[in-house]
C-alpha positions in Angstrom: -1.8 -7.1 2.9 -3.1 -6.2 6.4 -6.6 -5.7 5.0 -6.5 -9.2 3.5 -5.3 -10.7 6.8 -8.0 -8.9 8.7 -10.6 -10.2 6.2 -9.6 -13.7 7.3 -10.2 -12.8 10.9 -13.6 -11.4 9.9 -14.5 -14.6 8.1 -13.3 -16.7 11.1 -15.1 -14.6 13.8 -18.0 -13.4 11.7 -17.7 -9.7 12.7 -15.6 -6.7 11.7 -13.8 -4.9 14.5 -12.5 -1.4 15.0 -9.1 -2.5 13.8 -10.5 -3.0 10.3 -11.4 0.6 10.0 -8.0 1.7 11.5 -6.2 -0.5 8.9 -8.3 0.9 6.1 -7.4 4.5 7.1 -3.7 3.5 7.2 -3.9 1.9 3.8 -5.7 4.9 2.3 -3.0 7.2 3.7 -0.2 5.2 2.1 -2.1 4.6 -1.2 -3.0 8.2 -1.5 0.6 9.5 -1.6 3.5 9.5 -3.9 7.1 10.0 -2.8 7.1 13.5 -4.4 4.0 14.5 -2.4 5.4 13.0 0.9 8.7 14.9 0.5 6.9 18.1 -0.5 4.5 17.9 2.5 7.3 16.8 4.9 8.8 13.4 5.4 8.9 13.8 9.2 5.2 14.7 9.3 4.3 11.7 7.1 6.3 9.3 9.2 4.9 10.6 12.4 1.4 10.2 11.2 2.1 6.8 9.7 3.6 5.5 13.0 0.6 6.9 15.0 -1.9 5.2 12.6 0.1 1.9 12.6 0.1 2.0 16.4 -3.7 2.5 16.4 -4.0 -0.6 14.1 -1.9 -2.8 16.4 -3.7 -1.4 19.5 -7.2 -2.1 18.2 -6.2 -5.4 16.8 -4.8 -6.6 20.1 -7.9 -5.3 21.9 -10.4 -6.8 19.5 -8.9 -10.3 19.3 -7.1 -10.5 22.7 -3.6 -10.6 21.2 -1.4 -9.6 24.1 
């Protein structure tokens, strides 16, 4: 969903920003996992990485489009 929303911003502003790549990395992380894999690799580690990547998306989004 976030990638579709960012696509709308790209269409509106005519340029992709760093937040688009950060969102793609976050989506790939989620899409590339199953619950079994997440639990096997460690739920805490997954959540820590997810939160860090999510923060990066919001940080770059606010910087790119002046959302403060």
